[in-house]
C-alpha positions in Angstrom: 21.8 6.3 -9.1 21.5 9.8 -10.5 22.3 8.6 -14.0 19.8 5.8 -13.7 17.1 8.3 -12.6 17.9 10.4 -15.6 17.7 7.4 -17.8 14.3 6.5 -16.5 13.0 10.0 -17.1 14.1 9.8 -20.7 12.5 6.4 -21.2 9.3 7.2 -19.4 7.7 8.5 -22.6 7.5 5.0 -23.9 9.3 5.9 -27.2 12.4 4.3 -28.7 15.7 5.8 -27.8 19.0 4.6 -29.3 21.8 3.5 -27.0 24.0 6.2 -28.6 21.5 8.9 -27.9 21.0 7.8 -24.3 24.7 7.7 -23.8 25.1 11.2 -25.3 22.5 12.7 -22.9 23.9 10.9 -19.9 27.6 11.5 -20.8 28.5 7.8 -20.7 29.4 5.1 -23.1 27.0 2.5 -24.6 28.3 -0.3 -22.4 27.5 1.8 -19.3 24.1 2.5 -20.8 23.5 -1.2 -21.1 24.5 -1.8 -17.5 22.0 0.7 -16.3 19.3 -0.8 -18.5 20.1 -4.2 -17.1 19.7 -2.8 -13.6 16.3 -1.4 -14.5 15.1 -4.9 -15.7 16.1 -6.3 -12.3 13.7 -3.8 -10.7 10.9 -5.5 -12.7 10.7 -2.8 -15.5 9.7 -4.3 -18.8 12.1 -3.1 -21.5 12.0 -3.7 -25.2 15.2 -3.7 -27.3 14.9 -3.6 -31.1 18.0 -3.6 -33.3 18.3 -0.4 -35.3 15.6 1.4 -33.1 17.0 1.2 -29.6 15.3 0.8 -26.3 11.8 1.6 -24.9 9.6 0.8 -22.0 6.8 -1.7 -22.6 4.4 1.2 -21.8 4.8 4.8 -20.7 5.6 5.3 -17.1 4.3 8.1 -14.8 7.0 8.6 -12.2 6.1 10.0 -8.8 6.8 13.7 -8.4 6.8 15.4 -5.0 5.6 18.8 -6.4 2.7 17.2 -8.3 1.5 15.4 -5.2 1.9 18.5 -2.9 0.0 20.7 -5.5 -2.9 18.2 -5.5 -3.3 18.2 -1.7 -6.0 20.2 0.0 -4.5 22.9 2.2 -5.5 21.2 5.4 -3.7 18.0 4.4 -0.6 19.9 3.3 -0.5 21.7 6.7 -0.6 18.3 8.5 2.3 16.9 6.5 5.7 17.7 7.9 7.7 16.2 5.0 7.3 13.9 2.0 10.1 11.9 0.5 10.1 9.9 -2.7 12.6 7.1 -3.2 13.3 5.3 -6.4 14.6 2.2 -4.6 14.3 1.4 -0.9 14.2 -1.7 1.2 10.8 -0.9 2.8 9.0 2.4 3.2 7.7 1.3 6.6 11.1 0.2 7.9 12.5 3.6 6.7 10.0 5.6 8.7 10.2 3.3 11.7 13.9 4.1 11.8 13.2 7.8 11.5 10.6 7.6 14.3 13.2 6.2 16.6 15.4 9.2 15.8 12.6 11.6 16.8 11.1 12.5 13.4 7.9 14.5 13.8 4.3 13.3 13.1 3.2 13.8 9.5 6.3 12.4 7.7 5.4 10.5 4.5 7.5 8.2 2.4 6.7 6.9 -1.1 8.8 4.6 -3.3 8.9 3.5 -6.9 10.3 0.1 -5.9 10.8 -1.8 -2.7 13.4 -4.5 -2.3 11.8 -5.9 0.8 8.3 -4.7 0.9 6.3 -6.4 3.7 2.7 -7.3 4.5 1.4 -8.6 7.8 3.2 -11.5 9.5 6.3 -10.6 7.5 4.9 -11.7 4.2 6.5 -10.3 1.1 4.7 -7.5 -0.6 5.6 -7.7 -4.3 6.7 -4.2 -5.4 7.5 -3.9 -9.1 9.0 -0.5 -10.1 6.6 2.3 -11.0 3.5 0.0 -11.1 1.8 0.7 -7.8 1.6 2.9 -4.7 3.9 2.1 -1.8 3.3 4.7 0.8 4.0 5.0 4.5 3.0 7.7 6.9 4.4 8.4 10.4 1.8 9.6 12.9 2.3 10.3 16.6 -0.5 9.8 19.0 -0.9 11.2 22.6 -3.2 8.1 23.0 -1.7 4.9 24.5 -1.5 1.7 22.5 -4.6 0.2 24.1 -6.6 3.2 22.9 -5.6 2.5 19.3 -7.7 -0.6 19.0 -9.4 -0.6 15.7 -7.0 1.9 14.1 -6.1 -0.6 11.3 -9.8 -0.9 10.4 -10.3 2.9 10.4 -7.4 3.0 7.9 -9.2 0.4 5.9 -12.2 2.6 5.7 -10.1 5.5 4.6 -8.5 3.4 1.8 -12.0 2.3 0.7 -12.9 6.0 0.5 -9.9 6.6 -1.7 -10.8 3.9 -4.2 -14.4 5.1 -4.2 -13.3 8.6 -5.0 -11.1 7.1 -7.8 -14.3 5.7 -9.3 -14.3 2.1 -8.0 -17.6 1.4 -6.3 -17.6 -2.4 -5.8 -14.7 -3.0 -3.3 -15.1 -4.7 0.1 -13.2 -4.8 3.4 -11.8 -8.1 4.8 -10.8 -8.0 8.4 -8.4 -6.9 9.5 -6.4 -5.2 6.7 -7.4 -6.1 3.1 -9.3 -4.4 0.4 -10.8 -6.8 -2.1 -12.3 -6.4 -5.6 -14.3 -9.5 -6.8 -12.7 -11.5 -4.0 -9.2 -10.6 -5.2 -6.7 -8.5 -3.2 -6.4 -5.0 -4.5 -4.8 -3.2 -1.5 -3.4 -3.9 1.9 -2.3 -2.2 5.1 0.5 -2.7 7.5 0.6 -0.9 10.9 3.8 -0.8 13.0 4.0 0.8 16.4 6.6 2.0 18.8 6.4 3.5 22.3 5.2 2.6 25.8 2.0 0.6 26.2 0.7 3.2 28.7 2.1 6.4 27.1 2.2 8.2 23.8 3.2 6.1 20.8 4.2 6.5 17.2 2.5 4.5 14.4 3.8 4.0 10.9 0.9 3.3 8.5 2.0 1.4 5.4 -0.4 1.2 2.4 0.1 -0.7 -0.8 -2.3 -0.3 -3.8 -2.0 -2.4 -6.9 -2.4 0.1 -9.7 -1.0 -1.5 -12.9 0.5 -4.9 -12.4 2.3 -6.9 -15.2 3.0 -10.5 -15.9 6.4 -10.6 -14.2 5.0 -9.5 -10.9 2.0 -11.9 -11.3 4.2 -14.9 -11.0 5.5 -14.0 -7.5 2.0 -13.5 -5.9 0.5 -16.6 -4.1 -3.1 -15.4 -3.8 -5.8 -14.0 -6.1 -5.1 -10.3 -6.8 -6.4 -7.4 -8.8 -5.1 -4.0 -9.9 -6.9 -0.7 -10.0 -6.7 0.0 -13.8 -8.1 -3.5 -14.6 -10.9 -3.0 -12.1 -11.7 0.4 -13.8 -12.0 -1.3 -17.2 -8.6 -0.3 -18.4 -8.8 3.4 -17.6 -5.4 4.9 -16.8 -4.8 6.0 -13.2 -2.5 8.9 -12.3 -0.3 7.6 -9.5 0.5 11.2 -8.4 -3.2 12.1 -8.1 -3.9 8.8 -6.4 -1.0 9.4 -3.9 -2.5 12.8 -3.1 -6.0 11.3 -2.5 -4.5 8.7 -0.3 -2.6 11.2 1.9 -5.8 13.3 2.1 -8.0 10.5 3.3 -5.3 8.9 5.6 -4.7 12.2 7.4 -8.4 13.0 7.7 -9.0 9.5 9.1 -6.2 9.8 11.6 -7.5 13.1 12.9 -11.0 11.6 13.1 -9.7 8.6 15.0 -7.9 10.8 17.5 -11.2 12.4 18.4 -13.7 9.5 18.2 -11.7 6.3 18.0 -13.1 3.4 15.9 -16.7 4.2 16.8 -16.8 6.9 14.2 -15.9 4.3 11.5 -17.9 1.3 12.8 -21.0 1.8 10.7 -19.0 2.5 7.5 -16.9 -0.6 8.0 -20.1 -2.7 8.4 -21.5 -1.4 5.1 -18.5 -2.9 3.2 -17.6 -5.9 5.5 -17.1 -9.0 3.3 -17.2 -11.4 6.2 -20.7 -10.7 7.5 -22.9 -13.8 7.1 -20.1 -15.7 5.4 -18.5 -19.0 6.4 -14.9 -18.1 7.3 -11.8 -19.6 8.7 -9.9 -17.6 11.3 -6.2 -18.4 11.6 -4.8 -17.7 15.0 -0.9 -17.7 15.2 0.7 -19.4 18.1 4.3 -20.6 18.8 3.7 -24.1 17.4 1.8 -23.1 14.3 -1.7 -21.8 13.4 -4.9 -22.7 15.2 -7.9 -22.6 12.8 -11.4 -21.7 14.0 -14.4 -22.2 11.6 -17.6 -20.1 12.0 -19.9 -17.5 10.5 -18.7 -13.9 10.4 -20.9 -11.5 12.4 -19.0 -8.2 11.7 -16.9 -6.4 14.2 -17.6 -4.8 17.6 -17.0 -1.2 18.5 -13.3 -1.9 19.3 -12.7 -3.5 15.9 -12.6 -7.1 17.1 -13.9 -9.8 14.8 -17.2 -11.4 15.8 -17.3 -15.1 14.9 -20.2 -17.4 15.6 -19.8 -21.1 16.1 -21.9 -23.7 17.8 -21.1 -22.2 21.2 -22.1 -18.7 20.4 -20.5 -15.5 19.2 -16.9 -14.9 20.2 -14.7 -11.8 19.9 -11.2 -12.0 18.4 -8.7 -9.1 18.5 -6.1 -10.7 16.2 -5.7 -13.3 13.6 -6.3 -13.7 9.9 -9.5 -14.4 8.0 -9.7 -16.7 5.0 -12.8 -16.5 2.8 -11.8 -18.7 -0.1 -10.9 -21.7 2.1 -13.9 -21.6 4.3 -16.0 -24.8 4.5 
């Protein structure tokens, strides 16, 4: 793995490097170089091989760097972080931190990855995670509040993520209950919250965030819904993933501290300003043991606990869980 990491750092400049030169730097033979290159392609990295010139990435790659992220953090955010890890390859950043939480890891632990083998969204959906293309970040936060008091936390995180994208220069994004950020009705980012602890006592939450930054054709084929990436939404302007990761940590930690003092009520108005379901015909999918129940209605926003308000012919009803579909609504 160390040689593969070194190989990536050499290739990250997007220039051609011969197999002989790569082997010389790494201290390995050309056949070993080829095996490492083949492993990189399995991570979804686009490689070009040209006889007589060598190998290069399809485009230059900005690898995540712990020091660059830490140096870009405001001092208050840095003080709240108790650790930050960057993995080249991991099964899931959320799963990794959930395991650490069970072993007693302190609040403020962050984990980022270049590639996830088993990235997850809500309801165990696959989160497509090509290498070095996006942000895959999880943050462990311990609350003295009980689980019931955390109602609306996912929506507060959604507001924080919207703030990140706005700071990056993207103004026309919207929030889809309960955990999606859309741009032009295409998914740009998502959130996965996982919790451990007693219902009536302190609990630990791992907040997972995925942001599509620069997707490519290989990854496109594995996604089963309309999607967008940040660089496309910004008109092709390159985005620094290290700077974006720092902004994300800043806004996440600020939102978590704000939520601890005021709950979702402090985010309610801001959510409403960007809520894509208000006044729209929507379908609410409610999971149950025998399949999904589907309820049609008109979105009326969310209440102060973060529950969805859905109006049908019998009036307005509150739903604390489920999944909203806009594109399939009658």
